[in-house]
C-alpha positions in Angstrom: 146.0 24.8 102.4 145.6 28.4 101.2 143.6 30.8 103.4 143.0 34.5 103.7 142.9 36.3 107.0 142.7 34.7 110.4 142.0 30.9 110.4 140.2 29.6 113.4 140.2 25.9 114.4 136.6 25.6 113.1 137.4 27.0 109.7 140.5 24.9 109.4 138.4 21.9 110.4 136.0 22.7 107.6 138.8 23.3 105.1 140.3 19.9 105.8 136.9 18.2 105.6 136.2 19.9 102.3 139.6 19.0 100.9 139.3 15.3 101.9 135.7 15.1 100.5 137.1 16.5 97.2 139.8 13.9 97.2 137.2 11.2 97.6 134.9 12.6 94.9 137.9 12.9 92.6 138.6 9.2 93.1 142.1 9.9 94.6 141.0 8.4 97.9 139.3 5.1 97.0 136.7 3.1 98.8 138.4 1.0 101.5 141.6 3.1 101.5 142.9 3.6 105.0 144.7 6.6 106.6 145.4 8.0 110.1 144.9 11.4 111.7 148.7 11.6 111.8 149.1 10.9 108.1 146.5 13.6 107.1 148.0 16.1 109.6 151.4 15.7 108.1 150.0 15.9 104.5 148.4 19.2 105.2 151.0 20.5 107.7 148.5 21.1 110.5 147.9 19.9 114.0 146.0 16.7 114.8 143.0 18.2 116.5 141.3 19.9 113.5 142.1 16.9 111.4 140.5 14.5 113.9 137.4 16.8 114.0 137.2 16.9 110.2 137.4 13.1 109.9 134.7 12.7 112.5 132.5 15.2 110.5 133.0 13.1 107.3 132.3 9.9 109.2 129.0 11.5 110.4 128.2 12.3 106.7 128.6 8.6 105.9 131.8 9.1 103.8 134.3 7.6 106.2 134.4 4.7 108.6 136.5 4.7 111.7 138.4 1.9 113.4 139.7 2.4 116.9 143.0 0.7 116.1 143.5 1.4 112.4 142.3 4.9 111.9 139.9 5.8 109.2 139.0 4.5 105.7 136.7 5.6 102.9 133.3 4.0 103.2 132.6 1.4 100.5 129.0 1.8 99.2 127.3 -1.1 97.4 125.0 -1.2 94.4 122.2 -1.8 96.9 123.2 1.3 98.8 123.2 3.3 95.5 119.7 2.1 94.6 118.5 3.0 98.1 119.9 6.5 97.7 118.1 7.0 94.4 114.8 5.6 95.9 115.1 8.0 98.9 115.9 10.9 96.5 113.0 10.0 94.3 110.5 9.8 97.2 111.6 13.1 98.7 111.6 15.1 95.4 108.2 13.6 94.5 106.9 15.2 97.7 108.7 18.4 97.0 107.2 18.8 93.5 103.7 17.5 94.6 103.7 20.4 97.0 105.0 22.7 94.3 101.9 21.8 92.2 99.7 23.0 95.0 101.6 26.1 95.9 103.1 26.8 92.4 106.7 27.0 91.5 106.3 30.6 90.2 107.2 31.8 93.7 110.8 31.1 92.6 111.8 34.4 91.1 113.4 34.2 87.7 116.3 36.4 88.9 117.1 33.9 91.6 117.5 31.2 88.9 120.2 33.1 87.0 123.0 31.6 89.0 121.3 28.2 89.0 121.0 28.3 85.2 124.7 29.0 84.8 125.5 25.9 86.9 123.0 23.9 84.8 124.6 25.0 81.6 128.1 24.1 82.8 127.0 20.8 84.3 125.2 19.8 81.1 128.1 20.8 79.0 130.5 18.7 81.1 128.2 15.7 81.1 127.8 15.8 77.3 131.6 16.1 77.0 132.3 13.3 79.4 134.3 15.5 81.7 133.6 13.9 85.0 135.9 16.2 87.1 134.1 19.3 86.0 130.7 17.7 86.1 130.8 16.7 89.8 131.5 20.2 91.1 128.9 21.9 89.0 126.3 19.1 89.5 126.6 19.4 93.3 126.4 23.1 93.3 123.5 23.1 90.8 121.4 20.8 92.9 122.3 22.5 96.2 121.3 25.9 94.9 118.2 24.7 93.2 116.8 22.7 96.1 117.5 25.6 98.4 115.2 27.8 96.3 112.2 25.4 96.3 112.3 23.6 99.6 113.4 24.0 103.3 117.0 23.8 104.4 116.7 20.4 106.2 115.5 18.7 103.0 118.1 20.6 101.0 120.9 19.3 103.3 119.6 15.7 103.3 119.4 15.6 99.5 122.9 17.1 99.2 124.2 14.4 101.4 122.6 11.7 99.3 124.0 13.2 96.1 127.5 13.3 97.5 127.3 9.7 98.7 125.9 8.7 95.2 128.9 10.3 93.5 131.3 8.7 96.0 129.9 5.3 94.9 129.8 6.2 91.2 133.1 7.9 90.5 135.5 5.0 90.7 133.1 2.9 88.5 132.6 5.7 86.0 136.3 6.3 85.6 136.8 2.7 84.6 133.9 2.7 82.2 134.6 3.3 78.5 131.0 4.2 78.0 131.1 6.8 80.9 129.9 9.7 78.7 126.8 7.8 77.7 125.8 7.5 81.4 126.3 11.1 82.6 122.8 12.7 83.0 122.6 16.1 81.3 119.0 17.3 81.9 119.9 20.2 84.2 118.8 22.9 81.8 115.4 21.3 81.1 114.7 21.2 84.9 115.5 24.9 85.2 113.3 25.7 82.2 110.4 23.9 83.8 110.8 25.6 87.1 111.2 29.0 85.4 107.9 28.5 83.7 106.3 27.4 86.9 105.5 24.0 85.5 105.9 21.6 88.5 104.6 18.6 86.5 107.3 19.1 83.8 109.9 19.5 86.5 108.8 16.3 88.2 109.0 14.5 84.8 112.6 15.7 84.4 113.4 14.4 87.9 111.8 11.1 87.1 114.0 10.8 84.0 117.1 11.6 86.2 116.2 8.8 88.6 115.4 6.3 85.9 118.7 7.1 84.2 120.6 6.5 87.4 118.9 3.2 88.0 119.6 2.1 84.4 123.3 2.8 85.0 123.2 0.8 88.3 121.8 -2.2 86.3 125.2 -2.3 84.4 127.2 -2.5 87.7 128.1 -6.1 88.7 127.2 -6.3 92.4 129.9 -9.0 92.9 132.8 -7.5 91.0 131.9 -3.9 91.7 132.5 -2.7 88.1 130.4 -2.0 85.0 129.3 -5.0 83.0 130.7 -5.1 79.5 
């Protein structure tokens, strides 16, 4: 694990947690896959303590489950879980944009949206091209930066956690779906446009489209077989 300068136990713990989360999001660690602290420590060439702490952190984020005798495994979300994530996200963002209608989204300075717009462009391009690996990274950064501009940090962190969990559920299914590209939402730029113009109603409409799109994709997933219906 590359690092520059002194590496404390806390930064090593965060690096390991980030690396493992990326493995899960990339679909290289699959739902239900088991591993131990010793296995991860050997894989990264580090001591057991920061690994154990990183795995506990990921468990607290709902990405891993722990078993006293068998170690850890990637949490297996269900279609019902995914729908509940979208519902929670929808309810929270509805409140955020309802508040924005009252207070106005013009308080978000256009220069602050420059970085967010770049993320939006890259995320939309990856979605339209069906490049899931690139999309995930830009999508997560886009939403995190955007929500940090328009709401408080507690809501921002919660929405980020929901989005990560939704991707963890979606990635293995999307990789096995020949129609994957048709189901990757690409409205990031339209949302930035609406917020740049201070049009909270338009922004809320784009968000509604995002949630509807996600639920339509969930309708294709067979809850018994855990894969897209043909």
